[in-house]
N, C-alpha and C positions, 0 to 999 in steps of 0.2 A: 831378694826374699819378698814374697807377696804379703799383703796385709793379713790374709787369712792364715798364712804360716806363722806370722808374728803373733797373731791373736791366739793361735793354737798352742804355741809354746808358752805364752803368758798364762793361758788357762791351765796348761799342764803344770806349770810352776805353782800356781795358786792352789790347784788340787793337791799337789804333793805337799805343799806347805800345810794344808788342812790336816793331812794324815800325819806328817812328821811332828808338827806342833802338838797334836793330840797324843802321840806316842811318847815324845821326849820332853815336851814342855818348851816354852819360849826360850828360857835362859840356856838350856842345854843344846838347843838346835842351832846349827850353823847354816850358812848359805850353801856350803858344800853338801851338807846332809840333804837339803831340799833339792839341789841340782841332781844329786845322785838318784834320789827317789823319782825325779821327773825324767831321768835319762837325758839330761842336757848338760853339756860341759859347764863347769862352774864359772868360767870366764864369761859365758854367754848370759848368765843370770844378771850381771850388771847392766846389760843392754836393756833389760825389762824393769829391773828394780835396783835402785842405787844403794838402798840400805835394807837391812833386815826388817826394820820397822815398816817399810813400804811393802815388803812381802807379807808381814803379819797383817797389815791392813788389807791386802789382797785376799788373804785367807779369811778374814772377817767378811769381806764382800762375798766370797764363795759360800760361807755359811749362810749368808742372807739369800743367795740364789737357791741353795738347797732347800731352805725353809720355804721360799716362794713356790718351788716345784712341788714340795710335799703338800703345802696348803692347796695348791691347784688340784692335785690328785684327790685330796680329802673332800674338796668342794663338790666333786662328782657324786658323792654319796648322798642319798635322799634326805636323811634326817640329821639334825645336830648331834643327837646321841650316837648315831652311827659314826659320824665324823670324829667325835671325841674318842670313841672306843677304838676306831682305826688308828688314831694318833697313839693311843696306848699300845696297840698291837705293834706299831712300828718301833716304839721304845723297847717293848719286850723282845722283839726280833733282834735287837742290837745288844741284848743282855750280856753275851760273851765278850763283846768289845768293851762294854761298860765295865764289866768285872775286871778287865785287864787295865783299862786306861781312864775310866770315869766318863762322864758325859762330855762329848766333844766341845760343846758350846759353854757349858758350865765350868769346866776346868780352865778353859781359855779365859773366861770372864774372871775367875778367881785369880789367875796369874796376872792378868793385865791390871787388876785393881791395885796391885802392889806397886805399880809403876806410876810415874807422873808425866805421862806423855799424851794423854787424851784418848788412847786406844781403848781404854776401859769404857768410855762413853760410846764408842763405835760398836762394841760387842753388846753393850746394854741396849742399843737401838734394835739389834737383831732379836734379842730376847723379848723386848717389849712388843715387837710385831707378833710373836707367838702368843704372848699374854693377851694382846688385843684381839687376836683371832679367837682364842679360847673364850674370852669374854663374850664375843659375838655369838658363839655357839650356845653358851648358857642363856644369853638374852633371847635367842631364837627359841629356846625351850620355855620361854615365858618367865624366866627367873629375874626378879627385881634385884637380887644380890649377885648378879652375874660377875661383877668384878671380883668380889670376894671369893666366889667359887673358882674363877680362873686362877687367882693367886694360890688358892689351896691346891689346885691340880698341879700347877707348875712347881710349887714348893714341894709337894709330895714326890714328884718325879725327881727333882734335884736332890732331895733327901735320900731317896732310895738309890739314886745313882751313886751318891757318896758311900752309902753302906755297902752296896753291891761291890764297889771298887775296893773299899777298905777290907772287906772280908773275902774278896775274890770269889763271891758266891752269886752266880747268875740266877740261882733259884730265888733269891730275895726279890729280884726285879720281877720275876714271873708271879710270885706270891702277891706283891703289892699291886701289880697290874690287874690281877683278878679282883682284888679288893676295890680298886678304883673303878673297875667296870661295874661292880655291884652298886657302888656309890652313885655313879652316873645314872644307872637305872632307877635308883631310889629317888632321884631328883625330878624325874619326868612326871 
């Protein structure tokens, strides 16, 4: 087996872990569930990950890579307001998934917070990168209160994700997204 084949299977398992953990939660998910979603025999999972916690950690790293990719794409936009509103647009585009399962990163963070294994800090690091990026966008808009505004934006998203999921109503996410776009425009 080549290194690229091994890396490909490892990435498939991590990607499947992201999906399955989001849909089922950490406690309900088994290695067999993830292997099935990745279309890899369950016995092969142990070649890449010795424990479920290692697979959860790989899923957290995958969340981080997805965030980095998203931020890279957003950075192509010309103005910080455009970047922030595009971030909102991405969240709104995922409203049906959020209605069904909640925010992928937020729900994982909430679940891992109840454990005493340090994985809660790993997912917090991913969320902090998003918070820092949003702060940079508000700072680029000339806002001295950039950190407070970034916290307000991420908190609004996490709150509406919870409500969207609780009520299974994707329209709530769209409504809050429009409100947040107006709010961003009002700050410029």
